[in-house]
TIDRENRO-22046 format. One record per residue (C-alpha): chain; x, y, z; residue in one letter; residue number from 0. Coordinates in steps of 0.001 Angstrom, whole numbers. Layout:
<pts>
  c     east    north       up  r    k
  A        X        Y        Z  a  NUM
...
</pts>
This chain:
<pts>
  c     east    north       up  r    k
  A    74419    68787    81834  e    0
  A    76727    66767    84150  a    1
  A    78005    70055    85713  v    2
  A    74339    71359    86334  s    3
  A    73193    68187    87982  a    4
  A    75997    68262    90410  c    5
  A    75392    71889    91460  c    6
  A    72732    70556    93836  t    7
  A    74188    67176    94646  t    8
  A    77304    68473    95861  h    9
  A    76249    71591    97309  a   10
  A    76799    70613   101093  e   11
  A    80161    68762   100147  d   12
  A    82133    71505   101264  t   13
  A    83335    70431   104800  s   14
  A    86348    72289   105878  s   15
  A    89905    70730   105976  e   16
  A    93158    71757   107465  e   17
  A    94471    73537   104581  e   18
  A    91340    74655   102899  g   19
  A    88164    76595   103371  a   20
  A    84765    75168   104293  g   21
  A    82945    77125   101574  a   22
  A    82769    76135    97923  s   23
  A    85128    78220    95680  a   24
  A    83892    81450    94677  g   25
  A    85180    84530    92680  p   26
  A    88920    84675    92519  r   27
  A    91649    87293    91717  c   28
  A    93466    87051    88704  c   29
  A    94664    88954    85543  l   30
  A    93303    86574    83062  g   31
  A    90125    86194    81024  n   32
  A    86956    85744    83301  p   33
  A    85440    83963    80515  a   34
  A    87704    80847    81122  e   35
  A    87365    80583    84937  l   36
  A    85713    77365    85752  k   37
  A    84265    76489    89418  p   38
  A    84083    72690    88809  y   39
  A    86221    69884    88309  c   40
  A    85682    67550    85279  a   41
  A    84019    65121    87503  c   42
  A    81472    67566    88443  g   43
  A    82365    68472    91931  k   44
  A    83185    71952    93148  s   45
  A    86567    73102    93398  l   46
  A    87816    74232    96916  r   47
  A    90425    76590    98179  r   48
  A    93797    75255    99498  v   49
  A    96768    76956   100837  a   50
  A    98981    73923   102063  r   51
  A   101810    75705   103942  l   52
  A   105245    74338   105216  p   53
  A   105752    74497   108970  g   54
  A   108704    77070   108440  h   55
  A   110049    79326   105739  h   56
  A   113028    77359   105214  a   57
  A   111147    74300   104160  l   58
  A   109816    76429   101164  l   59
  A   113027    75732    99174  a   60
  A   112556    71909    99306  c   61
  A   108819    71749    99145  s   62
  A   107305    70503    95843  t   63
  A   105886    72852    93427  a   64
  A   102870    71438    91203  h   65
  A   101669    72143    87679  d   66
  A    98218    73542    87023  c   67
  A    96261    70585    84973  c   68
  A    94667    73365    82792  r   69
  A    97167    75650    81652  c   70
  A   100507    74106    83006  g   71
  A   101568    76957    85033  e   72
  A   103651    76456    88185  v   73
  A   101717    76380    91608  i   74
  A   104441    77479    94062  l   75
  A   104367    75813    97543  p   76
  A   102094    77856    99779  g   77
  A   100137    79502    96981  e   78
  A    96463    79604    97011  l   79
  A    94902    77331    94525  h   80
  A    92199    75110    93925  f   81
  A    91615    71150    94272  r   82
  A    88792    68658    93852  c   83
  A    87846    66556    96777  r   84
  A    87504    63391    94744  s   85
  A    90290    63953    92215  c   86
  A    93156    64196    94577  v   87
  A    95755    64801    91823  d   88
  A    94001    67469    90316  l   89
  A    95345    71025    91165  k   90
  A    94147    74172    89479  v   91
  A    96093    77481    89830  c   92
  A    94236    80697    90595  k   93
  A    94272    82045    87019  d   94
  A    92528    78849    86143  c   95
  A    90016    78430    89168  g   96
  A    86780    80243    89974  p   97
  A    87397    83770    91392  g   98
  A    87531    87653    91390  i   99
  A    89006    89236    88304  f  100
  A    91387    92175    88776  i  101
  A    91512    93913    85257  e  102
  A    94748    94692    84009  h  103
  A    93647    98283    82866  t  104
  A    92615   101113    85141  f  105
  A    90732   104405    84567  d  106
  A    93115   107411    84921  f  107
  A    91779   111004    85467  y  108
  A    93942   113964    84440  e  109
  A    92383   117114    85950  p  110
  A    94430   119301    83711  s  111
  A    92819   117850    80463  t  112
  A    89518   116794    82030  g  113
  A    89839   113445    80336  e  114
  A    89594   109814    81574  v  115
  A    92336   107628    79916  e  116
  A    92442   103852    80011  i  117
  A    96236   102630    81014  q  118
  A    97885    99239    81678  e  119
  A    98448    98560    85302  i  120
  A   102314    99000    85602  p  121
  A   104763    96379    87041  s  122
  A   105605    98611    89845  r  123
  A   102245    98200    91565  v  124
  A   102093    94439    91074  l  125
  A   104198    92573    93533  h  126
  A   105093    89093    92976  w  127
  A   107278    86635    95150  r  128
  A   110813    86326    93629  r  129
  A   110394    82695    92999  a  130
  A   107182    83575    91184  r  131
  A   108965    86287    89196  q  132
  A   111542    83917    88126  a  133
  A   109113    81375    86919  k  134
  A   106256    83769    85649  r  135
  A   105537    83580    81883  t  136
  A   104085    86406    79828  a  137
  A   101895    85560    81196  a  138
  A    72828    97573    88377  r  139
  A    71601   100084    90252  t  140
  A    69782    99043    93430  r  141
  A    67148   101345    95440  s  142
  A    68180   103011    98343  l  143
  A    65895   102140   101297  s  144
  A    65440   104184   104395  l  145
  A    64080   102761   107193  a  146
  A    61209   104571   108939  p  147
  A    62094   106188   112556  g  148
  A    61416   108684   115053  s  149
  A    61067   112203   114784  e  150
  A    64905   112587   115452  n  151
  A    65687   110273   112717  d  152
  A    63359   112080   110158  e  153
  A    65072   115598   111150  l  154
  A    68694   113885   110664  a  155
  A    67764   112502   107240  r  156
  A    66366   115910   106340  k  157
  A    69760   117584   107342  v  158
  A    71732   114691   105628  a  159
  A    70109   115108   102413  f  160
  A    70562   118951   102442  e  161
  A    74393   118198   103041  v  162
  A    74276   115672   100195  v  163
  A    72732   118335    98014  q  164
  A    75354   120793    98917  a  165
  A    78084   118405    98055  a  166
  A    76605   117759    94878  e  167
  A    76756   121378    93962  a  168
  A    80421   121553    95107  m  169
  A    81492   118555    92843  v  170
  A    80153   120402    89947  q  171
  A    82064   123705    90837  e  172
  A    85364   121618    91383  v  173
  A    84767   119819    88109  m  174
  A    84440   123123    86223  d  175
  A    87588   124773    87910  e  176
  A    90106   125581    85452  e  177
  A    93243   124839    87639  t  178
  A    93946   121903    89524  d  179
  A    95177   122283    93116  v  180
  A    95782   120349    96190  t  181
  A    93326   120403    99094  d  182
  A    95455   122473   101169  k  183
  A    95516   125072    98633  e  184
  A    91650   125128    97893  w  185
  A    88674   126198    99749  g  186
  A    87407   129236   101890  d  187
  A    86401   129950   105462  e  188
  A    82859   129616   104755  g  189
  A    83155   126009   103315  l  190
  A    81847   124010   106343  l  191
  A    78852   126511   106765  e  192
  A    77983   126125   103185  r  193
  A    78361   122287   103339  l  194
  A    76049   122055   106350  l  195
  A    73564   124513   104817  c  196
  A    74146   126565   108185  a  197
  A    73662   130253   108318  p  198
  A    75834   130510   111451  n  199
  A    78094   128796   113775  q  200
  A    75421   127996   116298  q  201
  A    73719   126026   113442  q  202
  A    76733   124316   112279  v  203
  A    77043   122879   115901  c  204
  A    73448   121805   115905  e  205
  A    73719   120033   112367  n  206
  A    77089   118014   113444  v  207
  A    75272   117083   116737  r  208
  A    72063   115873   114803  i  209
  A    74440   113997   112210  l  210
  A    76756   112356   114797  a  211
  A    73874   111323   117064  s  212
  A    71976   109667   114098  a  213
  A    75276   107965   113055  a  214
  A    75508   106410   116490  i  215
  A    71952   105081   116215  r  216
  A    72587   103461   112987  i  217
  A    76135   102030   113949  f  218
  A    74626   100537   117127  t  219
  A    72257    98518   114973  q  220
  A    74915    97646   112354  s  221
  A    77054    94424   112638  q  222
  A    80833    94846   113278  t  223
  A    81260    93160   109746  v  224
  A    78964    94913   107281  q  225
  A    77563    92882   104444  d  226
  A    77843    94807   101119  v  227
  A    76490    93809    97863  r  228
  A    78373    94487    94496  a  229
  A    78314    96796    92638  p  230
  A    80208    99227    94969  c  231
  A    83389   101256    95124  k  232
  A    85961   101167    97950  v  233
  A    87616   104207    99138  y  234
  A    90883   104468   100879  g  235
  A    92442   106949   103453  d  236
  A    90952   110489   102968  l  237
  A    92594   112366   105991  h  238
  A    90507   115483   105437  g  239
  A    91290   116229   101746  q  240
  A    87723   117271   100729  l  241
  A    88561   118467    97257  r  242
  A    90057   114943    96288  d  243
  A    86715   113475    97623  l  244
  A    84854   115749    95644  l  245
  A    86911   114839    92460  l  246
  A    86596   111260    92994  l  247
  A    82825   111795    93156  f  248
  A    82637   114021    90039  g  249
  A    84596   111648    87918  v  250
  A    83813   108108    89077  f  251
  A    80398   108726    90623  g  252
  A    78824   109822    93783  m  253
  A    77284   107354    96335  p  254
  A    73426   106884    95622  g  255
  A    73871   107263    91706  t  256
  A    73936   104873    89106  a  257
  A    77799   105106    88793  e  258
  A    78302   104390    92349  c  259
  A    75100   102260    93938  p  260
  A    77071   101596    97006  s  261
  A    80327   102807    98746  a  262
  A    82703   101610   101525  v  263
  A    84835   104270   102976  f  264
  A    87859   102294   104770  n  265
  A    88950   104507   107647  g  266
  A    91195   107481   108235  d  267
  A    88709   109873   107553  f  268
  A    90308   112927   109656  v  269
  A    93675   113914   110929  d  270
  A    96319   116138   108895  r  271
  A    94257   117427   106317  g  272
  A    92914   120900   105837  k  273
  A    89202   119926   105620  h  274
  A    88808   117108   108310  q  275
  A    85632   118306   109772  v  276
  A    84247   118934   106499  e  277
  A    84977   115397   105145  v  278
  A    83555   113541   108324  l  279
  A    80213   115704   107944  c  280
  A    79805   114672   104425  l  281
  A    80420   110854   105123  l  282
  A    78195   111026   108204  l  283
  A    75465   112686   105875  a  284
  A    75949   110044   103293  l  285
  A    75494   107250   105864  k  286
  A    72535   108876   107423  v  287
  A    70905   109482   103831  a  288
  A    71811   105957   102593  y  289
  A    72221   103799   105708  p  290
  A    71910   100656   103352  q  291
  A    74213   101667   100811  n  292
  A    77113   103753   102515  v  293
  A    79439   101827   104763  f  294
  A    82153   103256   107032  l  295
  A    84941   101057   108501  n  296
  A    87082   102264   111354  r  297
  A    90646   103064   110607  g  298
  A    93508   103722   113278  n  299
  A    92677   107686   113128  h  300
  A    89175   107109   114320  e  301
  A    90415   107181   117973  e  302
  A    90680   110239   120319  s  303
  A    94176   110003   121420  q  304
  A    95326   109898   117604  m  305
  A    93041   112958   117022  n  306
  A    94623   114856   120068  q  307
  A    98110   114103   118327  k  308
  A    97468   114677   114488  y  309
  A    95214   117501   114469  g  310
  A    91426   116660   114263  f  311
  A    90947   117891   117947  a  312
  A    92238   121252   116996  r  313
  A    90335   121190   113682  a  314
  A    87105   120906   115954  c  315
  A    88210   123733   118141  v  316
  A    88601   125912   115032  a  317
  A    85193   124807   113376  a  318
  A    82907   125008   116403  f  319
  A    82319   127517   119186  s  320
  A    84337   127467   122184  e  321
  A    81522   126393   124276  e  322
  A    80605   123520   121934  e  323
  A    83849   122301   120649  s  324
  A    84665   119815   123760  d  325
  A    81174   118423   123736  d  326
  A    80901   117769   120105  l  327
  A    84612   116344   120041  f  328
  A    83446   113852   122746  r  329
  A    80173   112983   120658  l  330
  A    82380   112315   117573  i  331
  A    85053   110222   119566  s  332
  A    81876   108136   120753  k  333
  A    80809   107852   117151  t  334
  A    84375   106639   116207  f  335
  A    84038   103952   119048  s  336
  A    80934   102670   117441  m  337
  A    82060   102311   113964  l  338
  A    82239    98885   112321  p  339
  A    85634    97144   111802  l  340
  A    85162    95546   108327  a  341
  A    82805    95132   105492  s  342
  A    82339    91841   103418  l  343
  A    81384    92337    99590  i  344
  A    79494    89274    98330  d  345
  A    81053    87216   100756  t  346
  A    84338    87170    99079  k  347
  A    86018    90010    99618  v  348
  A    86979    91501   102927  l  349
  A    87744    95044   103291  v  350
  A    89690    96207   106730  v  351
  A    91677    99495   107167  h  352
  A    95032    97952   108221  g  353
  A    95377    94130   107540  g  354
  A    94902    90848   109007  i  355
  A    97671    90817   111431  g  356
  A    98810    87310   112197  d  357
  A    95619    85814   110370  g  358
  A    94845    83398   113248  k  359
  A    91162    84731   113565  w  360
  A    88044    84091   111486  s  361
  A    85334    86574   109871  v  362
  A    82838    84793   112218  d  363
  A    84691    85786   115057  e  364
  A    85023    89113   114096  l  365
  A    81327    89472   113607  r  366
  A    80915    88512   117313  k  367
  A    83025    91618   118587  v  368
  A    80888    93869   120615  r  369
  A    81218    97669   120358  r  370
  A    81783   100486   121596  p  371
  A    85624    99993   121470  l  372
  A    87879   102329   123304  k  373
  A    91460   102454   123205  l  374
  A    91884   100627   126312  c  375
  A    89857    98022   125033  d  376
  A    91836    97719   121981  l  377
  A    95134    97534   123659  q  378
  A    94184    94534   125764  q  379
  A    96334    91489   125117  d  380
  A    93191    89422   124034  r  381
  A    92281    92111   121572  n  382
  A    95617    92485   119829  q  383
  A    94065    90955   116571  w  384
  A    91547    93693   116660  l  385
  A    94296    96439   117094  w  386
  A    95950    94801   113969  n  387
  A    93138    95158   111897  l  388
  A    93639    98967   111983  m  389
  A    97568    98847   112330  w  390
  A    99076    95849   110684  s  391
  A   100864    96108   107273  d  392
  A   101616    93410   104512  p  393
  A   105061    92640   103698  i  394
  A   105401    93105    99919  e  395
  A   106209    89912    98171  d  396
  A   109329    91399    96167  d  397
  A   110441    93584    99308  e  398
  A   114382    93603    99333  k  399
  A   114913    91515   102339  m  400
  A   115935    87749   103083  s  401
  A   113082    85149   102417  s  402
  A   112724    84761   105921  s  403
  A   111324    88250   106327  r  404
  A   108674    88195   103625  v  405
  A   107390    85038   105272  f  406
  A   105009    84632   108469  g  407
  A   104499    87416   111137  v  408
  A   107206    90068   112222  h  409
  A   107306    93153   114280  s  410
  A   106037    96461   113036  s  411
  A   107740    99784   113563  p  412
  A   104154   101084   114262  r  413
  A   104807    99745   117719  g  414
  A   104694    96850   120191  k  415
  A   101116    95730   119107  l  416
  A   101384    95934   115379  a  417
  A   102914    93415   113164  v  418
  A   103751    92873   109537  k  419
  A   102402    89882   107896  f  420
  A   103651    87816   104649  g  421
  A   102143    86660   101679  w  422
  A   101659    83129   103370  n  423
  A    99632    84488   106153  v  424
  A    97152    86212   103580  t  425
  A    96780    83024   101544  q  426
  A    95890    80794   104577  a  427
  A    93604    83311   105992  f  428
  A    91725    83560   102685  c  429
  A    91557    79717   102399  a  430
  A    90317    79269   105777  r  431
  A    87683    81862   105550  n  432
  A    86472    81224   102069  g  433
  A    87512    84631   100729  l  434
  A    89538    85563    97509  d  435
  A    90618    89019    98233  l  436
  A    91567    91268   101177  v  437
  A    91218    94880   100477  v  438
  A    93333    97376   102926  r  439
  A    94443   100791   103083  s  440
  A    96455   102526   105680  h  441
  A    99592   103226   103601  q  442
  A   100640   106001   101193  a  443
  A   103597   105245    98910  k  444
  A   105904   107941    97440  k  445
  A   104952   108405    93730  c  446
  A   102377   105730    94083  g  447
  A    99413   104980    91893  l  448
  A    97030   104774    95021  g  449
  A    96855   101046    94673  f  450
  A    99038    98206    94730  d  451
  A    98228    94336    93993  v  452
  A   100104    91935    95919  m  453
  A   100472    88507    97920  h  454
  A    99666    86407    94924  n  455
  A    96745    88835    93813  e  456
  A    94919    88139    97003  s  457
  A    95501    91594    98622  l  458
  A    95084    95090    97312  i  459
  A    95957    98352    98987  r  460
  A    93878   101407    97986  v  461
  A    94559   105090    99059  f  462
  A    92254   107942    98379  s  463
  A    94180   111106    99227  a  464
  A    96575   112339    96751  r  465
  A    99700   114280    97094  d  466
  A    99712   113229   100860  y  467
  A   102379   114574   103299  e  468
  A   104516   115554   100070  g  469
  A   104311   111968    98786  h  470
  A   103560   113169    95312  n  471
  A   101151   110150    94884  n  472
  A    97880   109671    92784  d  473
  A    94804   108505    94723  c  474
  A    92462   105809    93845  a  475
  A    89101   103960    94358  v  476
  A    88352   100392    93538  l  477
  A    85276    99558    91554  s  478
  A    84033    96281    92419  i  479
  A    81133    94533    90177  f  480
  A    79530    91466    88878  d  481
  A    80440    91301    85164  d  482
  A    77229    89250    84563  a  483
  A    75151    91964    86106  e  484
  A    76760    94414    83386  e  485
  A    74816    92286    80785  e  486
  A    71423    91867    82933  g  487
  A    72238    88704    84431  a  488
  A    73692    87520    87955  s  489
  A    76051    84998    89352  g  490
  A    79043    86030    87210  g  491
  A    82556    86739    88356  v  492
  A    83557    89663    90442  l  493
  A    85592    92091    88782  v  494
  A    87933    94692    90502  v  495
  A    88921    97742    88668  r  496
  A    91346   100667    89942  p  497
  A    90329   103896    89141  q  498
  A    92793   106735    89686  v  499
  A    93113   110580    90198  l  500
  A    96211   111998    88894  s  501
  A    98535   113839    91511  s  502
  A    98744   117788    91080  c  503
  A   102638   117069    90907  s  504
</pts>
C-alpha cells in the first residue's frame, strides 16, 4: 500500500542530476528474473539511474566499488545502477533494479531441418569488463491504421499491398525449398518484376517511382526520432540479401502479423548484395502499407556516394531502363536523405544504426534535427555527432587492449569523423537520457551469431544478413515485448529475445 500511495506522490520527484537521468527508472537490461525487478526503494520513492564516472580512466583503479543492497553483487565504478534520492546509502545493481530483461536463451532456426531450437546464449556474445569477469559470480497485436490521403496515396497503397502479397507468396516458397542456399546463389532474372507485380520493365520503373514518392511524403511527416511501441522486432543490416529477409519473415513473423505487429529496420538496406533493389522495394512497400507499424532508420549506406562505390547505383542501372535509371537513382537518393535517424521503443530502447559517438548529445536534441540530410550536411563539423549515429562503433568490454583504450572515446579506422566509444560512454548516455538499452547494427562478425550483448548489458548489436562477405555468420533479429502483455496486462518489464537464422556454412 505504501508503494502504491507513493506512485502519485513522487511521480514528479525526478529532477535530473549530473550523474543521473531526469526520468524515473524504467525497464532495464539484465539476465536475471524479471519477476524480481523492483522499481521502488523500501521508503516508497522511485529509484533513479546513476552512472557516476571518474574524470579519467586511470582513476577507475582507485575508485570505490559498492555492494548492491539487495543481492550483495559488486557495483563497479562507472557502472549504471540505481539509487534512491532520500536513502543516500542505498545502491541497487542493474540485476535487482527496474529495467529491460534480455532473455538468456534465443530462438535458433536451422533451415536444413526446418526446426526452431531454443539455445543458451553463449559466452562469446556476452561481453564483460575484465574487472567484471573477475568478480562475476555464477551468476498484443495492434491494429494497423492507414491515414486517408490523396489519389496518389491511394495508388501507392494499392501498389504497396500488391508487393506485400507477392512477398508473402515468396516467403512460403522459400520456406518450402528443400535446399538452403545463400542469397547470391538464389533467385532468377524475373524476381523484381514478380515482386512488383509488373509485367514489364516500364511498369517496374513506374511502381518504384510510386513507392519512393509515397515514402518521401511519409518521411516528411515523420519525426527524426520515431516513437515505436512494443511488441516489435528490430532488424539489422540487410545489404540486399532478400532470401535471408524472406526466411526471417517466414520463421519469426512478417510485419503486419500477430507474430510481428511492428518492425524497425535499422539501416543498410542496400549495397553489396545480389537483390538490393528488391530489398529496398519491399521495405518501401511495407512502410507505405503499414506507416504506423513499420519504421526505417537511416544507415551509413543510405547515401549516394556510398551507393556509387559499393554497388547500389550499378544495381539500379541493371534493374531499370537506361532512360529511367538515373532519374530513379536520384529519387531514391532523395528518399534516403529524408530517412529518420533513430527509433525509440517504449521510451527506453534507442535504436540507431552505428552508435552514439561521444554520447554528448540528447534524444531531445536529435528530435529537433531537420531533414533532408545530404552528405555535405552530415560532414560539417557541427554535425559530427549525426555522422557518428551511422558510423561509430562500440569498443567491446573484453577487447584485448589496455584498459585506457576500452574507456572513453577514440579514433576509428572508418575515417577522421568516426569514433569508437567505450562502455562508460554508453552508461553515461543512458543515464542522462533515461534509457536502458541502445540497439545498434553496422558490424558483421566472422562466425558470429548475429548479435552481441555488451557495455554492462546496455548495448546490443544486431545484424540480419547471414554469410555476409564471406564471414560465415548467422543473422538475427531482436524481438522486444512487454512480458505483462503476454498475459493480457500492461506495464510489465520489456523483454528482449534474440532470434537467430543459421548460416548456410
